[in-house]
All heavy atoms as a GROMACS GRO file, in nm:
protein
  581
    1MET      N    1  -4.759   0.227   4.032
    1MET     CA    2  -4.766   0.351   3.957
    1MET      C    3  -4.636   0.381   3.886
    1MET      O    4  -4.638   0.416   3.770
    1MET     CB    5  -4.802   0.467   4.048
    1MET     CG    6  -4.945   0.468   4.090
    1MET     SD    7  -5.047   0.502   3.949
    1MET     CE    8  -5.177   0.589   4.022
    2GLU      N    9  -4.525   0.367   3.951
    2GLU     CA   10  -4.396   0.400   3.891
    2GLU      C   11  -4.362   0.306   3.774
    2GLU      O   12  -4.298   0.348   3.680
    2GLU     CB   13  -4.284   0.394   3.996
    2GLU     CG   14  -4.281   0.512   4.089
    2GLU     CD   15  -4.251   0.640   4.014
    2GLU    OE1   16  -4.163   0.642   3.926
    2GLU    OE2   17  -4.319   0.740   4.041
    3GLN      N   18  -4.408   0.184   3.779
    3GLN     CA   19  -4.371   0.091   3.671
    3GLN      C   20  -4.439   0.127   3.540
    3GLN      O   21  -4.395   0.087   3.433
    3GLN     CB   22  -4.404  -0.053   3.710
    3GLN     CG   23  -4.552  -0.079   3.725
    3GLN     CD   24  -4.578  -0.223   3.769
    3GLN    OE1   25  -4.486  -0.298   3.796
    3GLN    NE2   26  -4.704  -0.259   3.776
    4TYR      N   27  -4.548   0.202   3.544
    4TYR     CA   28  -4.618   0.242   3.424
    4TYR      C   29  -4.588   0.386   3.382
    4TYR      O   30  -4.647   0.436   3.285
    4TYR     CB   31  -4.769   0.227   3.443
    4TYR     CG   32  -4.810   0.087   3.476
    4TYR    CD1   33  -4.860   0.055   3.601
    4TYR    CD2   34  -4.796  -0.014   3.381
    4TYR    CE1   35  -4.897  -0.075   3.631
    4TYR    CE2   36  -4.832  -0.144   3.410
    4TYR     CZ   37  -4.882  -0.175   3.535
    4TYR     OH   38  -4.917  -0.302   3.564
    5ALA      N   39  -4.499   0.452   3.451
    5ALA     CA   40  -4.471   0.593   3.424
    5ALA      C   41  -4.406   0.614   3.287
    5ALA      O   42  -4.423   0.719   3.226
    5ALA     CB   43  -4.379   0.650   3.532
    6ASN      N   44  -4.336   0.515   3.235
    6ASN     CA   45  -4.267   0.532   3.107
    6ASN      C   46  -4.344   0.469   2.991
    6ASN      O   47  -4.288   0.434   2.890
    6ASN     CB   48  -4.126   0.473   3.114
    6ASN     CG   49  -4.130   0.324   3.138
    6ASN    OD1   50  -4.235   0.269   3.169
    6ASN    ND2   51  -4.016   0.259   3.125
    7ASN      N   52  -4.475   0.455   3.006
    7ASN     CA   53  -4.554   0.392   2.901
    7ASN      C   54  -4.659   0.490   2.848
    7ASN      O   55  -4.778   0.476   2.877
    7ASN     CB   56  -4.620   0.265   2.956
    7ASN     CG   57  -4.668   0.175   2.847
    7ASN    OD1   58  -4.674   0.216   2.732
    7ASN    ND2   59  -4.705   0.055   2.882
    8PRO      N   60  -4.619   0.589   2.771
    8PRO     CA   61  -4.715   0.689   2.722
    8PRO      C   62  -4.815   0.632   2.622
    8PRO      O   63  -4.925   0.684   2.607
    8PRO     CB   64  -4.626   0.794   2.656
    8PRO     CG   65  -4.500   0.724   2.621
    8PRO     CD   66  -4.482   0.616   2.723
    9ILE      N   67  -4.780   0.523   2.554
    9ILE     CA   68  -4.873   0.466   2.457
    9ILE      C   69  -4.996   0.411   2.528
    9ILE      O   70  -5.109   0.435   2.486
    9ILE     CB   71  -4.804   0.355   2.375
    9ILE    CG1   72  -4.695   0.417   2.288
    9ILE    CG2   73  -4.905   0.280   2.289
    9ILE    CD1   74  -4.608   0.318   2.219
   10GLU      N   75  -4.978   0.340   2.637
   10GLU     CA   76  -5.092   0.288   2.712
   10GLU      C   77  -5.174   0.401   2.773
   10GLU      O   78  -5.296   0.393   2.777
   10GLU     CB   79  -5.047   0.191   2.821
   10GLU     CG   80  -5.007   0.056   2.768
   10GLU     CD   81  -5.122  -0.016   2.699
   10GLU    OE1   82  -5.237  -0.007   2.746
   10GLU    OE2   83  -5.097  -0.082   2.597
   11ALA      N   84  -5.109   0.505   2.817
   11ALA     CA   85  -5.181   0.618   2.874
   11ALA      C   86  -5.266   0.686   2.766
   11ALA      O   87  -5.382   0.721   2.790
   11ALA     CB   88  -5.084   0.717   2.935
   12ASP      N   89  -5.211   0.701   2.647
   12ASP     CA   90  -5.286   0.762   2.537
   12ASP      C   91  -5.399   0.669   2.493
   12ASP      O   92  -5.507   0.715   2.460
   12ASP     CB   93  -5.192   0.789   2.419
   12ASP     CG   94  -5.264   0.860   2.307
   12ASP    OD1   95  -5.324   0.965   2.334
   12ASP    OD2   96  -5.261   0.809   2.194
   13HIS      N   97  -5.375   0.540   2.496
   13HIS     CA   98  -5.478   0.444   2.457
   13HIS      C   99  -5.599   0.455   2.550
   13HIS      O  100  -5.712   0.444   2.504
   13HIS     CB  101  -5.421   0.303   2.461
   13HIS     CG  102  -5.519   0.197   2.430
   13HIS    ND1  103  -5.570   0.179   2.303
   13HIS    CD2  104  -5.576   0.103   2.506
   13HIS    CE1  105  -5.656   0.080   2.304
   13HIS    NE2  106  -5.660   0.031   2.426
   14SER      N  107  -5.577   0.479   2.675
   14SER     CA  108  -5.690   0.489   2.768
   14SER      C  109  -5.775   0.612   2.736
   14SER      O  110  -5.897   0.606   2.744
   14SER     CB  111  -5.642   0.493   2.912
   14SER     OG  112  -5.572   0.612   2.938
   15ARG      N  113  -5.712   0.723   2.698
   15ARG     CA  114  -5.788   0.842   2.660
   15ARG      C  115  -5.868   0.818   2.533
   15ARG      O  116  -5.983   0.857   2.522
   15ARG     CB  117  -5.694   0.962   2.641
   15ARG     CG  118  -5.662   1.030   2.772
   15ARG     CD  119  -5.583   1.157   2.749
   15ARG     NE  120  -5.451   1.131   2.805
   15ARG     CZ  121  -5.336   1.152   2.744
   15ARG    NH1  122  -5.334   1.202   2.624
   15ARG    NH2  123  -5.223   1.125   2.801
   16LEU      N  124  -5.806   0.750   2.438
   16LEU     CA  125  -5.874   0.717   2.314
   16LEU      C  126  -5.991   0.623   2.340
   16LEU      O  127  -6.101   0.641   2.288
   16LEU     CB  128  -5.776   0.652   2.216
   16LEU     CG  129  -5.833   0.607   2.083
   16LEU    CD1  130  -5.879   0.727   2.002
   16LEU    CD2  131  -5.730   0.527   2.007
   17LYS      N  132  -5.969   0.523   2.422
   17LYS     CA  133  -6.074   0.427   2.455
   17LYS      C  134  -6.190   0.496   2.526
   17LYS      O  135  -6.306   0.468   2.498
   17LYS     CB  136  -6.015   0.319   2.545
   17LYS     CG  137  -6.090   0.193   2.552
   17LYS     CD  138  -6.006   0.089   2.625
   17LYS     CE  139  -6.082  -0.038   2.639
   17LYS     NZ  140  -6.008  -0.138   2.713
   18HIS      N  141  -6.160   0.589   2.614
   18HIS     CA  142  -6.262   0.664   2.686
   18HIS      C  143  -6.345   0.747   2.589
   18HIS      O  144  -6.467   0.760   2.605
   18HIS     CB  145  -6.198   0.753   2.791
   18HIS     CG  146  -6.294   0.838   2.866
   18HIS    ND1  147  -6.380   0.786   2.960
   18HIS    CD2  148  -6.320   0.970   2.861
   18HIS    CE1  149  -6.454   0.884   3.009
   18HIS    NE2  150  -6.419   0.997   2.950
   19ARG      N  151  -6.281   0.801   2.486
   19ARG     CA  152  -6.351   0.884   2.389
   19ARG      C  153  -6.437   0.802   2.294
   19ARG      O  154  -6.545   0.844   2.253
   19ARG     CB  155  -6.249   0.964   2.310
   19ARG     CG  156  -6.308   1.064   2.218
   19ARG     CD  157  -6.201   1.149   2.156
   19ARG     NE  158  -6.261   1.243   2.065
   19ARG     CZ  159  -6.197   1.302   1.969
   19ARG    NH1  160  -6.071   1.277   1.950
   19ARG    NH2  161  -6.258   1.388   1.890
   20LEU      N  162  -6.392   0.684   2.254
   20LEU     CA  163  -6.463   0.602   2.157
   20LEU      C  164  -6.575   0.518   2.217
   20LEU      O  165  -6.666   0.478   2.145
   20LEU     CB  166  -6.366   0.509   2.084
   20LEU     CG  167  -6.266   0.577   1.993
   20LEU    CD1  168  -6.172   0.474   1.933
   20LEU    CD2  169  -6.334   0.654   1.884
   21ARG      N  170  -6.571   0.492   2.345
   21ARG     CA  171  -6.669   0.404   2.406
   21ARG      C  172  -6.814   0.448   2.386
   21ARG      O  173  -6.899   0.365   2.354
   21ARG     CB  174  -6.640   0.387   2.555
   21ARG     CG  175  -6.718   0.276   2.618
   21ARG     CD  176  -6.663   0.243   2.753
   21ARG     NE  177  -6.521   0.217   2.742
   21ARG     CZ  178  -6.462   0.105   2.783
   21ARG    NH1  179  -6.533   0.012   2.838
   21ARG    NH2  180  -6.334   0.088   2.770
   22PRO      N  181  -6.849   0.577   2.398
   22PRO     CA  182  -6.989   0.616   2.376
   22PRO      C  183  -7.035   0.594   2.232
   22PRO      O  184  -7.154   0.585   2.206
   22PRO     CB  185  -6.991   0.765   2.410
   22PRO     CG  186  -6.873   0.788   2.493
   22PRO     CD  187  -6.772   0.688   2.450
   23MET      N  188  -6.943   0.587   2.137
   23MET     CA  189  -6.980   0.572   1.997
   23MET      C  190  -6.997   0.426   1.956
   23MET      O  191  -7.029   0.399   1.842
   23MET     CB  192  -6.873   0.636   1.910
   23MET     CG  193  -6.861   0.785   1.927
   23MET     SD  194  -6.741   0.851   1.813
   23MET     CE  195  -6.611   0.894   1.926
   24ARG      N  196  -6.972   0.334   2.045
   24ARG     CA  197  -6.971   0.193   2.009
   24ARG      C  198  -7.111   0.131   2.017
   24ARG      O  199  -7.174   0.134   2.121
   24ARG     CB  200  -6.876   0.116   2.101
   24ARG     CG  201  -6.853  -0.025   2.056
   24ARG     CD  202  -6.772  -0.102   2.154
   24ARG     NE  203  -6.653  -0.029   2.193
   24ARG     CZ  204  -6.583  -0.057   2.300
   24ARG    NH1  205  -6.620  -0.153   2.380
   24ARG    NH2  206  -6.476   0.011   2.328
   25GLY      N  207  -7.156   0.076   1.908
   25GLY     CA  208  -7.277  -0.004   1.908
   25GLY      C  209  -7.406   0.074   1.916
   25GLY      O  210  -7.409   0.196   1.920
   26LEU      N  211  -7.514  -0.002   1.914
   26LEU     CA  212  -7.648   0.054   1.927
   26LEU      C  213  -7.689   0.042   2.073
   26LEU      O  214  -7.701  -0.068   2.125
   26LEU     CB  215  -7.746  -0.021   1.837
   26LEU     CG  216  -7.711  -0.018   1.688
   26LEU    CD1  217  -7.801  -0.112   1.612
   26LEU    CD2  218  -7.721   0.122   1.634
   27ARG      N  219  -7.711   0.153   2.138
   27ARG     CA  220  -7.736   0.152   2.282
   27ARG      C  221  -7.881   0.120   2.319
   27ARG      O  222  -7.906   0.058   2.419
   27ARG     CB  223  -7.700   0.288   2.341
   27ARG     CG  224  -7.554   0.320   2.331
   27ARG     CD  225  -7.478   0.242   2.433
   27ARG     NE  226  -7.337   0.273   2.423
   27ARG     CZ  227  -7.247   0.212   2.495
   27ARG    NH1  228  -7.281   0.120   2.580
   27ARG    NH2  229  -7.122   0.243   2.481
   28THR      N  230  -7.976   0.163   2.238
   28THR     CA  231  -8.116   0.144   2.274
   28THR      C  232  -8.192   0.077   2.161
   28THR      O  233  -8.147   0.075   2.046
   28THR     CB  234  -8.183   0.280   2.305
   28THR    OG1  235  -8.187   0.358   2.186
   28THR    CG2  236  -8.111   0.355   2.415
   29ASP      N  237  -8.308   0.024   2.194
   29ASP     CA  238  -8.393  -0.036   2.092
   29ASP      C  239  -8.441   0.069   1.992
   29ASP      O  240  -8.456   0.039   1.873
   29ASP     CB  241  -8.514  -0.104   2.157
   29ASP     CG  242  -8.476  -0.231   2.230
   29ASP    OD1  243  -8.369  -0.286   2.201
   29ASP    OD2  244  -8.555  -0.275   2.316
   30HIS      N  245  -8.466   0.190   2.039
   30HIS     CA  246  -8.511   0.297   1.950
   30HIS      C  247  -8.405   0.327   1.844
   30HIS      O  248  -8.438   0.345   1.725
   30HIS     CB  249  -8.544   0.422   2.030
   30HIS     CG  250  -8.586   0.538   1.944
   30HIS    ND1  251  -8.707   0.539   1.877
   30HIS    CD2  252  -8.523   0.652   1.911
   30HIS    CE1  253  -8.715   0.651   1.807
   30HIS    NE2  254  -8.605   0.722   1.827
   31THR      N  255  -8.279   0.330   1.883
   31THR     CA  256  -8.171   0.355   1.789
   31THR      C  257  -8.164   0.243   1.686
   31THR      O  258  -8.150   0.267   1.566
   31THR     CB  259  -8.036   0.366   1.862
   31THR    OG1  260  -8.046   0.465   1.963
   31THR    CG2  261  -7.924   0.401   1.768
   32MET      N  262  -8.178   0.120   1.734
   32MET     CA  263  -8.174   0.006   1.644
   32MET      C  264  -8.290   0.011   1.544
   32MET      O  265  -8.272  -0.012   1.425
   32MET     CB  266  -8.181  -0.124   1.724
   32MET     CG  267  -8.169  -0.248   1.640
   32MET     SD  268  -8.154  -0.401   1.735
   32MET     CE  269  -8.278  -0.382   1.859
   33GLN      N  270  -8.409   0.045   1.590
   33GLN     CA  271  -8.525   0.054   1.502
   33GLN      C  272  -8.506   0.163   1.397
   33GLN      O  273  -8.544   0.147   1.281
   33GLN     CB  274  -8.651   0.082   1.583
   33GLN     CG  275  -8.698  -0.036   1.664
   33GLN     CD  276  -8.813   0.001   1.758
   33GLN    OE1  277  -8.843   0.118   1.776
   33GLN    NE2  278  -8.873  -0.100   1.818
   34THR      N  279  -8.446   0.275   1.436
   34THR     CA  280  -8.421   0.385   1.344
   34THR      C  281  -8.323   0.343   1.236
   34THR      O  282  -8.344   0.371   1.116
   34THR     CB  283  -8.367   0.508   1.419
   34THR    OG1  284  -8.460   0.544   1.520
   34THR    CG2  285  -8.344   0.625   1.326
   35VAL      N  286  -8.216   0.276   1.273
   35VAL     CA  287  -8.116   0.231   1.176
   35VAL      C  288  -8.177   0.129   1.081
   35VAL      O  289  -8.157   0.135   0.959
   35VAL     CB  290  -7.992   0.174   1.248
   35VAL    CG1  291  -7.900   0.104   1.151
   35VAL    CG2  292  -7.919   0.284   1.322
   36ILE      N  293  -8.254   0.034   1.134
   36ILE     CA  294  -8.316  -0.068   1.050
   36ILE      C  295  -8.417  -0.005   0.954
   36ILE      O  296  -8.422  -0.041   0.836
   36ILE     CB  297  -8.381  -0.176   1.137
   36ILE    CG1  298  -8.273  -0.257   1.208
   36ILE    CG2  299  -8.471  -0.267   1.056
   36ILE    CD1  300  -8.326  -0.350   1.315
   37ALA      N  301  -8.496   0.088   1.002
   37ALA     CA  302  -8.594   0.155   0.915
   37ALA      C  303  -8.524   0.235   0.805
   37ALA      O  304  -8.568   0.233   0.689
   37ALA     CB  305  -8.684   0.246   0.997
   38GLY      N  306  -8.416   0.302   0.838
   38GLY     CA  307  -8.340   0.377   0.738
   38GLY      C  308  -8.279   0.285   0.634
   38GLY      O  309  -8.278   0.315   0.515
   39HIS      N  310  -8.227   0.172   0.679
   39HIS     CA  311  -8.168   0.075   0.586
   39HIS      C  312  -8.275   0.019   0.493
   39HIS      O  313  -8.253   0.008   0.371
   39HIS     CB  314  -8.101  -0.037   0.664
   39HIS     CG  315  -8.032  -0.136   0.576
   39HIS    ND1  316  -8.093  -0.251   0.532
   39HIS    CD2  317  -7.907  -0.136   0.524
   39HIS    CE1  318  -8.008  -0.317   0.456
   39HIS    NE2  319  -7.895  -0.250   0.449
   40ALA      N  320  -8.390  -0.016   0.547
   40ALA     CA  321  -8.500  -0.068   0.464
   40ALA      C  322  -8.546   0.037   0.364
   40ALA      O  323  -8.574   0.006   0.247
   40ALA     CB  324  -8.615  -0.113   0.553
   41PHE      N  325  -8.555   0.163   0.407
   41PHE     CA  326  -8.596   0.271   0.316
   41PHE      C  327  -8.497   0.284   0.201
   41PHE      O  328  -8.537   0.296   0.084
   41PHE     CB  329  -8.607   0.403   0.393
   41PHE     CG  330  -8.633   0.521   0.305
   41PHE    CD1  331  -8.757   0.539   0.247
   41PHE    CD2  332  -8.533   0.612   0.278
   41PHE    CE1  333  -8.782   0.647   0.164
   41PHE    CE2  334  -8.556   0.721   0.196
   41PHE     CZ  335  -8.681   0.738   0.139
   42MET      N  336  -8.368   0.281   0.231
   42MET     CA  337  -8.267   0.294   0.127
   42MET      C  338  -8.273   0.178   0.029
   42MET      O  339  -8.261   0.196  -0.092
   42MET     CB  340  -8.128   0.305   0.188
   42MET     CG  341  -8.104   0.434   0.262
   42MET     SD  342  -8.121   0.579   0.159
   42MET     CE  343  -7.988   0.555   0.044
   43GLN      N  344  -8.292   0.056   0.079
   43GLN     CA  345  -8.302  -0.060  -0.009
   43GLN      C  346  -8.423  -0.050  -0.100
   43GLN      O  347  -8.414  -0.076  -0.220
   43GLN     CB  348  -8.309  -0.189   0.074
   43GLN     CG  349  -8.181  -0.225   0.143
   43GLN     CD  350  -8.070  -0.257   0.044
   43GLN    OE1  351  -8.093  -0.321  -0.058
   43GLN    NE2  352  -7.951  -0.211   0.074
   44ASN      N  353  -8.536  -0.011  -0.044
   44ASN     CA  354  -8.658   0.002  -0.125
   44ASN      C  355  -8.644   0.116  -0.226
   44ASN      O  356  -8.692   0.105  -0.339
   44ASN     CB  357  -8.780   0.025  -0.036
   44ASN     CG  358  -8.816  -0.100   0.040
   44ASN    OD1  359  -8.786  -0.211  -0.001
   44ASN    ND2  360  -8.881  -0.082   0.154
   45LEU      N  361  -8.580   0.224  -0.187
   45LEU     CA  362  -8.559   0.336  -0.278
   45LEU      C  363  -8.468   0.294  -0.393
   45LEU      O  364  -8.496   0.322  -0.510
   45LEU     CB  365  -8.496   0.452  -0.200
   45LEU     CG  366  -8.478   0.583  -0.271
   45LEU    CD1  367  -8.614   0.641  -0.307
   45LEU    CD2  368  -8.402   0.679  -0.183
   46ARG      N  369  -8.363   0.223  -0.360
   46ARG     CA  370  -8.269   0.177  -0.462
   46ARG      C  371  -8.335   0.081  -0.560
   46ARG      O  372  -8.307   0.081  -0.680
   46ARG     CB  373  -8.150   0.110  -0.395
   46ARG     CG  374  -8.038   0.074  -0.488
   46ARG     CD  375  -7.921   0.012  -0.415
   46ARG     NE  376  -7.958  -0.106  -0.342
   46ARG     CZ  377  -7.969  -0.230  -0.394
   46ARG    NH1  378  -7.948  -0.248  -0.521
   46ARG    NH2  379  -8.000  -0.332  -0.319
   47ARG      N  380  -8.425  -0.002  -0.511
   47ARG     CA  381  -8.492  -0.100  -0.595
   47ARG      C  382  -8.610  -0.042  -0.674
   47ARG      O  383  -8.670  -0.110  -0.754
   47ARG     CB  384  -8.542  -0.216  -0.509
   47ARG     CG  385  -8.429  -0.298  -0.452
   47ARG     CD  386  -8.479  -0.408  -0.364
   47ARG     NE  387  -8.365  -0.481  -0.311
   47ARG     CZ  388  -8.361  -0.535  -0.192
   47ARG    NH1  389  -8.466  -0.528  -0.112
   47ARG    NH2  390  -8.254  -0.599  -0.151
   48GLY      N  391  -8.644   0.085  -0.649
   48GLY     CA  392  -8.747   0.152  -0.726
   48GLY      C  393  -8.888   0.128  -0.676
   48GLY      O  394  -8.983   0.138  -0.753
   49HIS      N  395  -8.905   0.098  -0.549
   49HIS     CA  396  -9.038   0.074  -0.494
   49HIS      C  397  -9.116   0.203  -0.466
   49HIS      O  398  -9.234   0.198  -0.436
   49HIS     CB  399  -9.030  -0.008  -0.364
   49HIS     CG  400  -8.981  -0.147  -0.386
   49HIS    ND1  401  -9.053  -0.242  -0.456
   49HIS    CD2  402  -8.867  -0.209  -0.348
   49HIS    CE1  403  -8.987  -0.355  -0.458
   49HIS    NE2  404  -8.872  -0.338  -0.394
   50TYR      N  405  -9.048   0.316  -0.473
   50TYR     CA  406  -9.114   0.445  -0.452
   50TYR      C  407  -9.113   0.523  -0.583
   50TYR      O  408  -9.040   0.491  -0.675
   50TYR     CB  409  -9.044   0.526  -0.343
   50TYR     CG  410  -9.036   0.455  -0.210
   50TYR    CD1  411  -8.913   0.420  -0.154
   50TYR    CD2  412  -9.151   0.425  -0.139
   50TYR    CE1  413  -8.907   0.356  -0.032
   50TYR    CE2  414  -9.144   0.360  -0.017
   50TYR     CZ  415  -9.022   0.326   0.036
   50TYR     OH  416  -9.016   0.262   0.156
   51GLU      N  417  -9.193   0.627  -0.590
   51GLU     CA  418  -9.198   0.709  -0.711
   51GLU      C  419  -9.093   0.819  -0.709
   51GLU      O  420  -9.105   0.918  -0.780
   51GLU     CB  421  -9.338   0.770  -0.725
   51GLU     CG  422  -9.446   0.667  -0.749
   51GLU     CD  423  -9.582   0.730  -0.767
   51GLU    OE1  424  -9.590   0.853  -0.783
   51GLU    OE2  425  -9.681   0.656  -0.763
   52LEU      N  426  -8.992   0.803  -0.632
   52LEU     CA  427  -8.883   0.900  -0.624
   52LEU      C  428  -8.766   0.852  -0.710
   52LEU      O  429  -8.723   0.738  -0.699
   52LEU     CB  430  -8.835   0.915  -0.480
   52LEU     CG  431  -8.934   0.972  -0.381
   52LEU    CD1  432  -8.883   0.953  -0.240
   52LEU    CD2  433  -8.958   1.117  -0.409
   53GLY      N  434  -8.717   0.937  -0.794
   53GLY     CA  435  -8.597   0.906  -0.871
   53GLY      C  436  -8.615   0.800  -0.977
   53GLY      O  437  -8.516   0.742  -1.022
   54LEU      N  438  -8.737   0.771  -1.018
   54LEU     CA  439  -8.758   0.667  -1.118
   54LEU      C  440  -8.708   0.708  -1.256
   54LEU      O  441  -8.678   0.621  -1.339
   54LEU     CB  442  -8.906   0.628  -1.125
   54LEU     CG  443  -8.959   0.546  -1.009
   54LEU    CD1  444  -9.107   0.517  -1.029
   54LEU    CD2  445  -8.882   0.416  -0.994
   55ASP      N  446  -8.699   0.837  -1.283
   55ASP     CA  447  -8.652   0.883  -1.413
   55ASP      C  448  -8.501   0.864  -1.430
   55ASP      O  449  -8.451   0.860  -1.541
   55ASP     CB  450  -8.685   1.031  -1.432
   55ASP     CG  451  -8.835   1.057  -1.424
   55ASP    OD1  452  -8.912   0.962  -1.446
   55ASP    OD2  453  -8.873   1.171  -1.394
   56ALA      N  454  -8.430   0.852  -1.319
   56ALA     CA  455  -8.285   0.841  -1.323
   56ALA      C  456  -8.243   0.695  -1.346
   56ALA      O  457  -8.317   0.603  -1.314
   56ALA     CB  458  -8.225   0.891  -1.191
   57PRO      N  459  -8.122   0.675  -1.400
   57PRO     CA  460  -8.072   0.538  -1.413
   57PRO      C  461  -8.053   0.476  -1.274
   57PRO      O  462  -8.034   0.548  -1.175
   57PRO     CB  463  -7.938   0.555  -1.484
   57PRO     CG  464  -7.914   0.699  -1.499
   57PRO     CD  465  -8.034   0.774  -1.456
   58PRO      N  466  -8.058   0.344  -1.265
   58PRO     CA  467  -8.050   0.279  -1.133
   58PRO      C  468  -7.928   0.320  -1.049
   58PRO      O  469  -7.938   0.332  -0.928
   58PRO     CB  470  -8.045   0.130  -1.166
   58PRO     CG  471  -8.115   0.120  -1.297
   58PRO     CD  472  -8.083   0.247  -1.370
   59ALA      N  473  -7.815   0.344  -1.112
   59ALA     CA  474  -7.695   0.382  -1.037
   59ALA      C  475  -7.708   0.519  -0.973
   59ALA      O  476  -7.644   0.547  -0.872
   59ALA     CB  477  -7.573   0.378  -1.128
   60LEU      N  478  -7.794   0.605  -1.030
   60LEU     CA  479  -7.809   0.742  -0.979
   60LEU      C  480  -7.944   0.764  -0.911
   60LEU      O  481  -7.978   0.876  -0.877
   60LEU     CB  482  -7.794   0.842  -1.093
   60LEU     CG  483  -7.661   0.838  -1.168
   60LEU    CD1  484  -7.665   0.931  -1.287
   60LEU    CD2  485  -7.546   0.872  -1.076
   61ARG      N  486  -8.019   0.658  -0.892
   61ARG     CA  487  -8.155   0.669  -0.840
   61ARG      C  488  -8.159   0.728  -0.699
   61ARG      O  489  -8.242   0.813  -0.668
   61ARG     CB  490  -8.223   0.533  -0.842
   61ARG     CG  491  -8.369   0.540  -0.806
   61ARG     CD  492  -8.437   0.408  -0.823
   61ARG     NE  493  -8.448   0.380  -0.967
   61ARG     CZ  494  -8.457   0.259  -1.018
   61ARG    NH1  495  -8.455   0.154  -0.940
   61ARG    NH2  496  -8.466   0.242  -1.148
   62VAL      N  497  -8.069   0.685  -0.613
   62VAL     CA  498  -8.070   0.734  -0.474
   62VAL      C  499  -8.039   0.884  -0.470
   62VAL      O  500  -8.106   0.960  -0.401
   62VAL     CB  501  -7.972   0.653  -0.387
   62VAL    CG1  502  -7.960   0.713  -0.248
   62VAL    CG2  503  -8.017   0.508  -0.377
   63ALA      N  504  -7.940   0.926  -0.546
   63ALA     CA  505  -7.905   1.069  -0.549
   63ALA      C  506  -8.020   1.152  -0.603
   63ALA      O  507  -8.052   1.259  -0.549
   63ALA     CB  508  -7.779   1.090  -0.632
   64ALA      N  509  -8.084   1.104  -0.708
   64ALA     CA  510  -8.197   1.177  -0.767
   64ALA      C  511  -8.314   1.182  -0.669
   64ALA      O  512  -8.382   1.285  -0.658
   64ALA     CB  513  -8.240   1.110  -0.897
   65ALA      N  514  -8.338   1.073  -0.599
   65ALA     CA  515  -8.448   1.070  -0.502
   65ALA      C  516  -8.424   1.169  -0.389
   65ALA      O  517  -8.517   1.238  -0.345
   65ALA     CB  518  -8.465   0.929  -0.446
   66PHE      N  519  -8.300   1.178  -0.340
   66PHE     CA  520  -8.272   1.273  -0.232
   66PHE      C  521  -8.281   1.417  -0.282
   66PHE      O  522  -8.320   1.505  -0.206
   66PHE     CB  523  -8.135   1.244  -0.169
   66PHE     CG  524  -8.145   1.142  -0.059
   66PHE    CD1  525  -8.111   1.011  -0.082
   66PHE    CD2  526  -8.191   1.178   0.065
   66PHE    CE1  527  -8.122   0.917   0.017
   66PHE    CE2  528  -8.202   1.085   0.166
   66PHE     CZ  529  -8.168   0.953   0.143
   67THR      N  530  -8.249   1.440  -0.407
   67THR     CA  531  -8.265   1.574  -0.464
   67THR      C  532  -8.414   1.610  -0.468
   67THR      O  533  -8.453   1.720  -0.431
   67THR     CB  534  -8.204   1.580  -0.605
   67THR    OG1  535  -8.067   1.545  -0.596
   67THR    CG2  536  -8.218   1.718  -0.664
   68GLU      N  537  -8.497   1.513  -0.510
   68GLU     CA  538  -8.641   1.537  -0.513
   68GLU      C  539  -8.697   1.560  -0.372
   68GLU      O  540  -8.782   1.647  -0.351
   68GLU     CB  541  -8.713   1.418  -0.578
   68GLU     CG  542  -8.694   1.408  -0.726
   68GLU     CD  543  -8.768   1.290  -0.785
   68GLU    OE1  544  -8.874   1.252  -0.731
   68GLU    OE2  545  -8.720   1.236  -0.886
   69LEU      N  546  -8.647   1.481  -0.276
   69LEU     CA  547  -8.692   1.500  -0.138
   69LEU      C  548  -8.650   1.637  -0.084
   69LEU      O  549  -8.726   1.701  -0.012
   69LEU     CB  550  -8.634   1.389  -0.048
   69LEU     CG  551  -8.701   1.254  -0.057
   69LEU    CD1  552  -8.620   1.151   0.022
   69LEU    CD2  553  -8.842   1.259  -0.006
   70ALA      N  554  -8.530   1.681  -0.118
   70ALA     CA  555  -8.483   1.812  -0.072
   70ALA      C  556  -8.569   1.925  -0.128
   70ALA      O  557  -8.600   2.021  -0.056
   70ALA     CB  558  -8.337   1.832  -0.111
   71HIS      N  559  -8.612   1.912  -0.252
   71HIS     CA  560  -8.698   2.014  -0.312
   71HIS      C  561  -8.836   2.011  -0.250
   71HIS      O  562  -8.903   2.114  -0.237
   71HIS     CB  563  -8.707   1.996  -0.464
   71HIS     CG  564  -8.581   2.030  -0.535
   71HIS    ND1  565  -8.529   2.158  -0.539
   71HIS    CD2  566  -8.494   1.954  -0.605
   71HIS    CE1  567  -8.417   2.158  -0.608
   71HIS    NE2  568  -8.392   2.035  -0.649
   72ALA      N  569  -8.882   1.893  -0.210
   72ALA     CA  570  -9.016   1.879  -0.151
   72ALA      C  571  -9.021   1.939  -0.010
   72ALA      O  572  -9.124   1.991   0.032
   72ALA     CB  573  -9.056   1.734  -0.147
   73ILE      N  574  -8.911   1.932   0.058
   73ILE     CA  575  -8.906   1.984   0.196
   73ILE      C  576  -8.882   2.131   0.189
   73ILE      O  577  -8.936   2.217   0.239
   73ILE     CB  578  -8.795   1.916   0.277
   73ILE    CG1  579  -8.825   1.770   0.292
   73ILE    CG2  580  -8.779   1.981   0.414
   73ILE    CD1  581  -8.718   1.689   0.359
   0.00000   0.00000   0.00000
C-alpha cells in the first residue's frame, strides 16, 4: 500500500476506468440488433429507398427526412 501512495495518476485512472467500463461495447443481443437496424435505416434513407426527403439534394436528404419525421410525430 505505501509503495503506491505517491502515484495519483494510477489512482485517478482506476476511477476513470470504473466510470467508462459500463459504456464499453454492446452488452446484449437486443442492443446489437437495435444499432444494426438503425444503421441499416440510415443507409437506406441516405440512398433514397424511402419517400422521406426525396425533394432534398442527396447531401441534405437525411436532415430533410428527419424534419419530415418530426412533423409527422
